[in-house]
Structure formats: structure tokens, C-alpha cells
C-alpha positions in Angstrom: 97.2 87.3 101.5 100.9 88.3 101.8 101.9 91.8 100.9 105.0 93.9 101.1 105.9 97.6 101.3 106.7 97.6 97.6 103.1 97.1 96.6 102.0 99.0 93.5 98.5 100.3 93.9 96.1 101.5 91.3 92.5 102.8 91.5 90.0 103.8 88.8 87.2 106.2 89.1 85.9 109.8 88.6 87.6 112.8 90.1 85.2 115.7 90.8 85.2 119.4 91.3 83.8 120.2 94.7 82.2 123.7 95.3 81.2 124.8 98.7 79.8 128.0 100.2 82.3 129.2 102.9 81.6 129.4 106.6 78.8 126.8 106.6 76.8 128.9 104.2 73.7 127.9 102.2 73.9 127.7 98.4 70.7 129.6 97.9 72.2 132.8 99.3 75.9 132.3 98.5 77.7 134.5 96.0 81.0 132.6 96.3 82.3 129.1 96.5 85.4 127.4 97.7 86.9 124.9 95.1 88.4 121.6 96.0 88.8 118.3 94.0 87.9 114.9 95.2 86.0 111.7 94.6 86.2 108.3 96.4 88.8 106.6 94.3 90.9 109.7 93.9 90.8 110.3 97.7 92.1 106.8 98.4 95.0 107.2 95.9 95.9 110.5 97.5 95.7 109.2 101.1 97.9 106.1 100.3 100.4 108.2 98.4 100.8 110.6 101.4 101.6 107.6 103.5 104.3 106.5 101.1 102.5 103.8 99.0 103.2 103.8 95.2 99.8 104.9 94.1 98.3 105.4 90.6 95.0 106.9 89.5 93.2 106.3 86.2 90.3 108.4 85.0 88.9 110.3 82.0 88.8 114.1 82.4 88.2 116.8 79.8 91.2 118.3 78.1 90.5 121.8 79.6 91.7 123.8 82.6 89.3 122.1 85.0 90.4 118.6 84.0 94.0 119.6 84.2 93.6 121.3 87.6 92.1 118.1 89.1 95.0 116.0 87.9 97.5 118.6 89.0 96.1 118.4 92.5 96.7 114.6 92.6 100.2 115.0 91.1 101.0 117.5 93.9 100.3 114.7 96.3 102.7 112.3 94.5 99.9 110.3 92.9 100.9 108.9 89.5 98.5 110.1 86.8 100.2 109.0 83.7 97.3 106.7 82.6 94.7 109.5 82.9 93.2 110.3 79.6 92.5 114.0 78.7 89.5 113.6 76.4 88.6 115.7 73.4 85.1 117.0 72.6 84.9 114.3 69.9 85.5 111.6 72.5 83.2 113.0 75.2 80.7 115.4 73.6 79.6 117.1 76.8 83.3 117.6 77.6 82.9 118.3 81.2 84.3 117.5 84.6 81.8 116.1 87.1 80.9 118.5 89.9 79.2 118.4 93.2 78.1 121.1 95.6 78.5 120.7 99.3 76.5 122.6 102.0 78.5 121.9 105.1 76.1 121.2 108.1 76.5 122.5 111.6 75.0 121.5 114.9 71.6 120.0 114.2 71.6 121.0 110.5 73.0 118.1 108.3 75.3 118.6 105.3 73.8 118.3 101.9 75.3 117.2 98.6 74.0 118.2 95.2 75.5 116.3 92.2 76.1 117.8 88.8 77.9 115.0 87.1 75.5 113.8 84.4 77.3 113.4 81.0 80.7 113.9 82.6 83.7 112.9 80.5 84.2 109.5 82.2 80.5 108.6 81.8 80.6 109.3 78.0 83.9 107.7 77.1 84.2 104.6 74.9 86.2 102.2 77.1 86.5 99.7 74.3 89.6 101.8 73.4 91.3 100.9 76.6 93.8 98.0 76.7 93.0 96.6 80.1 96.0 94.2 80.1 98.3 97.1 79.6 96.5 99.4 82.0 96.8 96.9 84.9 100.2 95.5 84.1 102.7 95.6 86.9 100.2 96.4 89.7 99.6 94.4 92.8 96.4 95.9 94.2 93.4 97.4 92.4 90.7 99.4 94.2 87.2 100.1 92.8 84.0 101.4 94.1 80.2 101.2 93.5 80.1 104.9 92.6 81.7 104.8 89.2 79.5 102.0 87.7 76.5 104.0 88.8 77.4 106.8 86.3 76.6 105.0 83.1 76.2 101.6 81.5 79.6 101.9 79.8 81.2 102.7 83.2 79.5 99.7 84.8 80.8 97.4 82.1 84.3 98.8 82.3 84.4 98.3 86.1 83.2 94.7 85.7 85.8 94.1 83.0 88.5 95.5 85.3 87.5 93.1 88.0 87.7 90.2 85.7 91.1 91.2 84.2 92.5 91.8 87.7 91.4 88.3 88.8 93.0 86.9 85.6 96.3 88.7 86.4 96.3 87.7 90.1 95.9 91.3 91.4 94.4 91.8 94.8 91.0 93.6 94.5 89.4 95.8 97.1 85.8 97.0 96.5 83.9 99.6 98.4 80.1 99.5 97.8 79.6 103.3 98.4 75.9 103.2 97.5 74.7 106.6 96.2 70.9 106.8 96.1 71.1 109.9 93.9 72.9 107.9 91.2 71.0 104.6 91.0 68.4 102.5 92.9 69.1 100.0 95.6 68.0 97.2 93.3 70.4 98.4 90.5 73.2 98.5 93.0 72.3 95.1 94.4 72.2 93.5 90.9 75.5 95.0 89.8 77.3 94.2 93.1 76.1 90.6 92.9 78.0 90.4 89.6 81.2 91.9 91.2 81.5 89.9 94.4 83.1 86.7 92.9 86.1 88.8 91.8 86.7 90.7 95.1 89.3 89.9 97.8 88.7 92.8 100.2 85.1 94.0 100.7 84.4 97.4 102.2 81.2 99.3 103.1 78.9 96.2 102.7 75.5 98.0 102.6 74.7 97.4 98.8 75.4 93.7 99.3 72.7 93.2 102.0 70.3 92.7 99.1 72.3 90.4 96.8 70.3 88.9 94.0 69.5 85.2 94.2 69.7 83.5 90.8 66.2 82.3 89.8 64.5 83.9 92.7 65.1 87.6 93.3 63.2 87.6 96.5 65.8 85.4 98.2 68.8 87.2 99.7 66.8 90.3 100.5 67.8 90.6 104.2 68.4 94.3 104.5 65.8 94.7 107.3 67.5 92.0 109.4 70.7 94.0 109.8 70.8 96.3 112.8 72.3 99.8 112.3 74.4 99.4 115.4 75.2 95.7 115.6 76.9 93.9 118.4 80.1 92.0 117.8 78.1 88.8 117.6 75.5 90.2 115.2 78.2 91.6 112.9 80.0 88.3 113.0 76.9 86.5 111.8 76.5 89.0 109.0 80.1 88.5 107.9 79.6 84.8 108.0 76.7 84.9 105.5 79.0 86.7 103.0 81.9 84.2 103.5 79.6 81.2 103.0 78.3 82.6 99.8 81.6 84.1 98.5 84.5 82.1 99.9 86.9 84.1 97.6 86.6 87.0 100.2 89.7 87.3 102.3 88.7 90.4 104.3 85.4 92.2 105.0 85.2 95.5 106.9 82.7 98.2 107.7 82.7 101.2 109.9 79.7 102.2 112.1 78.9 105.9 112.8 77.0 107.4 115.7 75.9 111.0 115.1 75.6 112.8 118.4 75.2 116.0 116.4 76.2 116.9 112.8 79.4 118.3 114.3 80.2 115.5 116.8 80.2 111.8 115.9 81.6 108.6 117.2 83.1 106.0 114.9 84.1 102.3 115.3 84.5 99.4 112.9 84.3 95.7 112.4 86.5 93.4 110.3 86.5 89.8 109.4 89.8 88.2 108.4 91.4 84.8 108.8 88.3 83.3 110.3 87.7 85.9 113.1 85.8 89.1 113.5 87.5 92.0 115.1 86.0 95.1 116.7 88.0 98.4 116.7 88.3 101.0 119.4 85.5 103.6 119.4 86.4 107.3 118.9 84.3 110.3 119.7 85.4 113.5 117.9 84.4 116.9 116.6 84.1 117.3 112.8 85.6 120.0 110.6 84.9 118.2 107.3 83.1 114.8 107.1 83.5 114.2 103.3 86.0 111.5 102.6 85.8 109.9 106.0 84.8 106.5 104.5 87.6 106.8 101.9 90.1 107.5 104.8 88.8 104.3 106.5 89.3 102.3 103.3 92.8 103.7 102.6 93.8 103.2 106.2 92.8 99.5 106.1 94.5 99.0 102.7 97.7 100.6 104.1 97.7 98.4 107.2 97.1 95.3 105.2 99.9 96.1 102.7 102.3 96.6 105.7 101.0 93.4 107.4 100.0 95.0 110.7 98.6 92.5 113.3 94.9 92.1 112.5 93.5 94.0 115.5 95.9 96.9 114.7 94.7 96.9 111.1 91.1 97.8 112.0 92.2 100.2 114.7 94.5 102.0 112.2 91.7 102.2 109.6 89.3 103.9 112.1 91.9 106.3 113.4 92.7 107.3 109.9 89.1 108.1 109.3 88.8 110.1 112.5 91.8 112.2 111.6 90.4 112.9 108.2 87.4 114.5 109.8 89.8 117.2 111.1 91.0 118.1 107.6 89.2 120.5 105.2 88.6 119.0 101.7 88.0 115.5 100.4 91.4 114.0 100.9 93.2 112.6 103.9 96.5 114.6 104.0 98.0 112.6 106.9 101.6 111.7 106.0 102.7 110.3 109.4 101.9 106.7 110.3 103.0 107.4 113.9 100.4 110.2 114.3 97.6 107.7 113.5 99.1 105.2 115.9 99.4 107.8 118.6 95.7 108.5 118.3 95.0 104.8 118.8 97.1 104.7 122.0 95.3 107.7 123.5 92.4 107.2 125.9 89.7 107.5 123.2 88.0 104.2 123.9 84.4 105.0 124.8 82.6 101.7 124.2 79.3 101.7 126.0 
């Protein structure tokens, strides 16, 4: 899967307003909130753009100050937002930007997310108006996630249509499962992801695919309980192999594995299958300022390393180091704009495999 530094990248999804009580506060007693903007696909476009990749984001946002502010944030990070549609009240009756509230955890108290994104503009939009051939024209890489299709039936159909069109146009597709139990059930995610996998080249965050649906017998393929939370290299290789046997179109599979010592201190490593071999990254132990977006930083780090044709071991190390550094940045997006900073982290004595 040859790439070059001139790759044109596009991602499609919902951008959200994030509201958080300051100083690790609880919502129930807070009388003020800090505002940020984020969302999985937007975070990835932002991270890649900061690293110099030509990145474009497509979404539907309401034509009001909130929608415009969200897009302004992305544009301030050099993300191209020309395709974004500012919807009218006639197009999206609820006319709202999706929102989520974050209570940031500390010590032994975990963080908590409360979604308020029902009837958001993107979930209500009629995507039959979109010329997919024109939207994806000229791009080399498309990234999608399992979050957007969970928002509504029309979003799910649109994401599936994007996958099919990208395959038709020869665009590389990466897909991050990003299962959200507050948006749909495991079975719904499994059934949808099963339909997506034949069109995917790079598979990230494989959890929703543990329960792929077997045609004619839904009980087959349900092997979630067979997968250890902290797999050995051999166990992870066996998991990857089951995906490759079923979906030979996959060129790369990767997942990161987190160990939570406390809410404020974690360890992170990752596994990747590519070119017939499974690779294990370095393991990093670190303190957390803001965990949100860590998985997106992992995904964007791997995509960046693949685009720039890093050696395979360096690809997965770079992805994990990108995620680790994101945990030191407030907000959803990974604002690292220095490839060498990430490489320096890898070269430091952070390897704590046990």
C-alpha cells in the first residue's frame, strides 16, 4: 500500500461542542463550563493537519454561531472545511450542534461523559442531496468511524455509501470502530460493522468486530469472551489472523491497549498487523492531563506514519507515542506539530514491558 507525502486526506463525521466544569469539577454543582470543540473524525483531521498532511473535514453543522465557531476552530488548525454544509432550519429542523459534557476524573474517580447530541444537524440531514463522487474526488485517503453511523439511520447509510464509493474510486479507507454504548447496542454495532469490513483497508480499534455477524447463523462469530483484555503478542496475533482470514482485503489492523493504574496515571502500548507480521509497540507509562482524544491521536499517528512510509515497527511506536503526548494536552485535539518531538519520546527510556 504505497503512499507519499502528497497524500490528500478526508474524513467525515460529527463535530461536537464540549462543555466541561473547570478544575475537575462535578456538573451537578458547577455554575460555569469551559468550551472546546471536538469529535473523533474532526480530531484526526486536526492532528494530521498540524503534522503537515493536507487534511479535509466534511460534516453538517447548523448555520448559527455555534456551528460556525466549530468550523472556525478547525480552520485555525489549517483543516480544509470547504465541503462542510451549514444547514438551515428547513434542512435540519432541530437546527443544533451536537454537544457533550465532560466531568474530568481525578485519582480514583473516573471521568464521565454525558451526550446531548440527539437530533443534531448531521443526524437529521438528507444525504441523498450529496454528490459522493464529487465529494471524494481527488482524495487518496478516507477515514471513517463507528460513531457517526450510530447517530441515525440516514447517517449509517451515508457512511456505508461513502465506503462503497471510496472502494470504487480506489481510495484507501481507514475505519475506527469507536464503539459507543450510549449511542447503540453491541449487536447493532456488530451488524453494521460486518457490512463495512469488506470495504476497509486499515482497521483500527477492533472491539466492535469481535462479534461479527455470520450470515445464516448469528450465533457464529460471537467470540468476544475469547479475547483477553491484555493479550500477549501471540494471543493478539491469533486475533488478527482471524480477521485476515475472513477479510483478506485488510492491509493493516491495529489496536492500542491501556492499563489504568489510576484515572490520572495510565500505561499504553499497541499491536499492529501488516505485511503478514504482528508488531508490538513500546509501552509508555504517563500522567494524564486530558484523556479525551487519545484514541484519535493513536489513529492519526498511525495514518501519518503509513503515509510517510515509516518502517513497520516505527509506525506502531509512532502511533502510541502520538497518543501519549495527546494525554498531556487540554481539549480533544492533538496539537503536536513536530514529528521529531514524537520520535524523541520513543527514543527515551519509557519502555516498561513487564
